[in-house]
PLY file of the C-alpha trace (Angstrom):
ply
format ascii 1.0
element vertex 143
property float x
property float y
property float z
element edge 142
property int vertex1
property int vertex2
end_header
0.05 0.01 0.08
1.45 3.32 -0.85
1.69 6.20 1.53
-1.00 8.01 -0.50
-3.50 5.12 0.11
-3.08 5.26 3.87
-5.79 7.98 4.41
-8.40 5.69 2.70
-7.45 2.68 4.90
-10.23 0.79 6.43
-10.74 -2.57 8.11
-11.50 -4.27 4.79
-7.88 -4.01 3.63
-5.74 -4.34 6.73
-5.31 -8.04 6.64
-4.31 -7.89 3.08
-1.86 -4.99 3.81
-0.21 -7.05 6.43
0.11 -10.10 4.06
1.50 -7.97 1.28
4.11 -6.36 3.49
5.09 -9.72 4.75
5.42 -11.07 1.23
7.52 -8.17 0.25
9.92 -8.02 2.98
10.43 -11.81 3.27
11.03 -12.36 -0.40
14.51 -10.69 -0.24
15.28 -11.54 3.49
14.73 -14.46 5.65
12.82 -12.62 8.42
10.68 -14.79 10.73
7.48 -12.75 10.32
5.15 -15.55 11.16
2.44 -13.55 13.08
3.80 -14.97 16.37
4.37 -13.01 19.50
7.97 -13.72 19.30
8.09 -12.07 15.77
7.20 -8.80 17.40
10.86 -8.73 18.65
11.85 -8.77 14.97
9.63 -5.73 14.29
11.39 -4.04 17.16
14.78 -4.75 15.56
13.51 -3.65 12.12
12.19 -0.30 13.47
15.42 0.23 15.40
17.46 -0.49 12.34
15.47 2.29 10.56
16.14 4.64 13.36
19.87 3.94 13.59
20.14 4.31 9.82
18.93 7.87 10.09
15.76 7.38 7.95
13.34 10.22 8.03
9.80 9.24 8.83
8.39 10.36 5.60
10.88 8.22 3.66
9.81 5.18 5.70
6.23 6.01 5.97
5.09 2.93 3.83
7.43 0.52 5.74
6.07 1.86 9.16
2.52 1.41 7.90
3.20 -2.17 6.75
4.80 -2.89 10.17
1.74 -1.34 11.98
-0.55 -3.59 9.84
1.60 -6.59 10.81
1.48 -5.84 14.47
-2.25 -5.34 14.26
-2.64 -8.65 12.54
-0.67 -10.28 15.35
-3.17 -8.91 17.79
-5.98 -10.30 15.59
-4.60 -13.70 15.22
-3.02 -14.12 18.68
-4.95 -11.96 21.14
-8.50 -12.30 19.70
-8.78 -8.62 18.53
-10.71 -7.49 15.53
-9.82 -4.70 13.22
-12.05 -1.69 13.46
-12.66 1.56 11.73
-12.36 4.32 14.27
-14.97 6.91 14.72
-14.27 10.56 14.31
-13.23 11.13 17.93
-11.01 8.02 17.90
-9.44 9.12 14.62
-8.64 12.51 15.97
-7.11 11.06 19.26
-5.07 8.29 17.58
-4.32 9.94 14.31
-5.28 6.85 12.41
-8.41 5.58 10.68
-8.20 2.04 11.82
-7.16 0.12 14.96
-8.08 -3.01 16.73
-10.76 -3.85 19.38
-9.94 -6.42 22.07
-12.45 -8.94 23.26
-13.03 -6.85 26.26
-13.92 -3.92 24.11
-10.81 -1.92 24.58
-9.33 -0.27 21.33
-5.65 -0.01 20.64
-3.68 1.64 17.89
-0.89 -0.67 16.47
-0.10 1.70 13.66
0.61 4.42 16.29
2.59 2.00 18.50
4.94 1.52 15.66
5.26 5.23 14.82
6.05 5.75 18.46
8.75 3.02 18.48
10.32 4.82 15.49
10.02 8.29 16.84
10.86 7.62 20.49
12.73 4.31 20.51
13.82 2.59 23.61
12.55 -0.40 25.51
9.48 1.53 26.73
8.24 1.52 23.15
8.80 -2.23 22.49
6.05 -3.91 20.49
6.78 -7.27 22.10
6.38 -5.75 25.53
3.23 -4.00 24.28
1.74 -7.29 23.39
2.80 -8.97 26.63
1.35 -6.33 28.80
-1.66 -5.67 26.69
-4.96 -5.44 28.55
-8.01 -7.20 27.15
-6.22 -10.07 25.34
-8.02 -13.38 24.74
-6.66 -16.08 27.07
-6.37 -18.52 24.24
-4.45 -18.34 21.03
-6.58 -17.40 18.00
-5.47 -18.80 14.71
0 1
1 2
2 3
3 4
4 5
5 6
6 7
7 8
8 9
9 10
10 11
11 12
12 13
13 14
14 15
15 16
16 17
17 18
18 19
19 20
20 21
21 22
22 23
23 24
24 25
25 26
26 27
27 28
28 29
29 30
30 31
31 32
32 33
33 34
34 35
35 36
36 37
37 38
38 39
39 40
40 41
41 42
42 43
43 44
44 45
45 46
46 47
47 48
48 49
49 50
50 51
51 52
52 53
53 54
54 55
55 56
56 57
57 58
58 59
59 60
60 61
61 62
62 63
63 64
64 65
65 66
66 67
67 68
68 69
69 70
70 71
71 72
72 73
73 74
74 75
75 76
76 77
77 78
78 79
79 80
80 81
81 82
82 83
83 84
84 85
85 86
86 87
87 88
88 89
89 90
90 91
91 92
92 93
93 94
94 95
95 96
96 97
97 98
98 99
99 100
100 101
101 102
102 103
103 104
104 105
105 106
106 107
107 108
108 109
109 110
110 111
111 112
112 113
113 114
114 115
115 116
116 117
117 118
118 119
119 120
120 121
121 122
122 123
123 124
124 125
125 126
126 127
127 128
128 129
129 130
130 131
131 132
132 133
133 134
134 135
135 136
136 137
137 138
138 139
139 140
140 141
141 142
């Protein structure tokens, strides 16, 4: 998905965005992006690499979006979340059109979490830690 398409993002295409991103980045590299919780550590490393390489956010916007879609899809597959279109207030608050709703009704913004990891870095913004401390997860693994 190109950066221009991000504004038109809806829940209808997030799963395919994640799959396309995984296919694109794993065709050249042997990255273990298998939608597991452990793979979120790989996402942390990828974002850290972008930061250390001095990439400007606008230049890596599409990659960050793909990583955010991937993180959201991990939440869908492993934590029982569902992709949701944010309402106007949520869009204003999160700065995104879509996010995920957990089984307990809480909404989260995986696209924003990826952006925060890129902009702020550090262990406090780890996506793997985000998942492991996430409130509202399903108790069982969802395939």
